[in-house]
C-alpha positions as CSV (number, residue, x, y, z in Angstrom):
1,M,-7.8,-15.6,-4.2
2,T,-11.0,-13.8,-3.0
3,D,-10.9,-10.1,-3.4
4,I,-10.6,-8.1,-0.2
5,R,-12.1,-4.6,-0.1
6,H,-12.3,-2.1,2.8
7,N,-13.5,1.5,2.9
8,V,-12.1,3.3,5.9
9,V,-12.5,7.0,6.9
10,I,-9.5,8.3,8.6
11,K,-9.0,11.7,10.4
12,A,-5.9,12.8,8.4
13,T,-5.2,14.5,5.2
14,P,-4.8,12.6,1.9
15,Q,-1.1,13.8,2.0
16,K,-0.4,12.2,5.4
17,I,-2.0,9.0,4.3
18,Y,-0.2,8.9,0.9
19,E,3.1,9.3,2.9
20,A,2.2,6.5,5.2
21,I,1.7,4.1,2.2
22,T,4.4,5.2,0.0
23,T,7.5,5.9,2.2
24,R,9.7,3.5,4.2
25,E,9.1,5.5,7.4
26,G,5.3,5.7,6.9
27,L,5.0,1.9,6.0
28,A,7.3,0.9,9.0
29,N,5.0,2.8,11.3
30,W,2.0,0.7,10.6
31,W,3.0,-2.4,8.7
32,A,6.4,-4.1,8.9
33,K,9.3,-2.5,10.9
34,Q,11.7,-4.0,8.4
35,T,10.6,-2.2,5.3
36,T,12.3,-1.0,2.1
37,A,10.2,1.3,0.1
38,K,10.2,4.3,-2.3
39,P,7.3,6.3,-4.0
40,E,8.8,5.4,-7.4
41,I,7.1,3.4,-10.4
42,G,8.9,0.2,-10.7
43,F,10.6,0.1,-7.3
44,V,10.1,-3.1,-5.4
45,N,9.0,-2.5,-1.8
46,A,10.0,-5.2,0.6
47,F,8.3,-6.1,3.8
48,T,10.1,-8.5,6.2
49,F,8.3,-10.2,9.1
50,G,10.9,-12.4,10.9
51,T,11.9,-15.0,8.1
52,F,8.9,-14.1,5.9
53,R,9.3,-11.5,3.1
54,N,6.7,-9.9,0.9
55,E,7.8,-7.9,-2.2
56,M,5.5,-5.5,-3.9
57,K,6.4,-3.7,-7.2
58,V,5.0,-0.1,-7.3
59,T,2.9,-0.2,-10.5
60,G,0.8,3.1,-10.0
61,L,1.2,6.4,-8.3
62,S,-1.1,9.4,-8.3
63,Q,0.1,12.0,-5.7
64,N,-2.2,12.0,-2.7
65,K,-4.8,10.0,-4.7
66,K,-3.8,6.4,-5.6
67,V,-1.1,3.9,-5.0
68,E,-1.0,0.5,-6.7
69,W,1.4,-2.4,-6.0
70,Q,1.8,-5.8,-7.8
71,C,2.8,-8.7,-5.5
72,I,5.9,-10.3,-6.9
73,N,7.1,-12.4,-3.9
74,S,4.9,-13.7,-1.2
75,I,2.8,-16.6,-0.4
76,E,1.7,-18.4,-3.5
77,E,-1.9,-17.2,-3.5
78,W,-0.7,-13.6,-3.5
79,I,1.7,-13.7,-6.5
80,D,0.6,-11.5,-9.4
81,T,-2.3,-10.0,-7.2
82,Y,-2.7,-6.3,-6.8
83,I,-3.1,-4.0,-3.8
84,T,-4.7,-0.6,-4.4
85,F,-5.1,2.3,-2.1
86,E,-7.4,5.1,-3.3
87,L,-7.7,8.3,-1.3
88,E,-10.5,10.8,-1.4
89,E,-10.8,13.9,0.9
90,K,-14.3,14.1,2.5
91,D,-15.2,16.7,5.2
92,E,-11.6,17.2,6.6
93,R,-11.1,13.5,6.6
94,T,-10.0,11.0,4.0
95,L,-11.9,8.1,2.6
96,L,-9.4,5.3,2.0
97,R,-10.6,2.6,-0.4
98,F,-8.3,-0.5,0.0
99,A,-8.4,-3.4,-2.5
100,H,-6.4,-6.6,-2.8
101,S,-7.5,-8.4,-6.0
102,G,-6.4,-10.9,-8.5
C-alpha cells in the first residue's frame, strides 16, 4: 500500500481532537455512525459501514498528543497497516498529522 500523509490545521484544542479520534461518540460524529471504540491500548475499535467492517487495534496512546491503530480486519491491502494521528498545538489551533502506512 502507498503511504498516505496529511497535515491539517484545525481550529480546536488538542484535547477536543483527541476525544474525536479516541471515543465512540467522537468517532461516530465524523467517521462511521456504527462505531465501537475506547481509548485503551489493546482495545479493538470497530467501524461498520453497511455490511463492511473495519477493525483497528489501539497500539499507541499519548494523551492529547498521539493515537496509533493497527488495522487487523478490513480490505486485504489495509491488513497490518498503521494509522497514526499526531497532534501539536499551534497558535490556538491544532496541527493534525495523519498517516496511514505499511
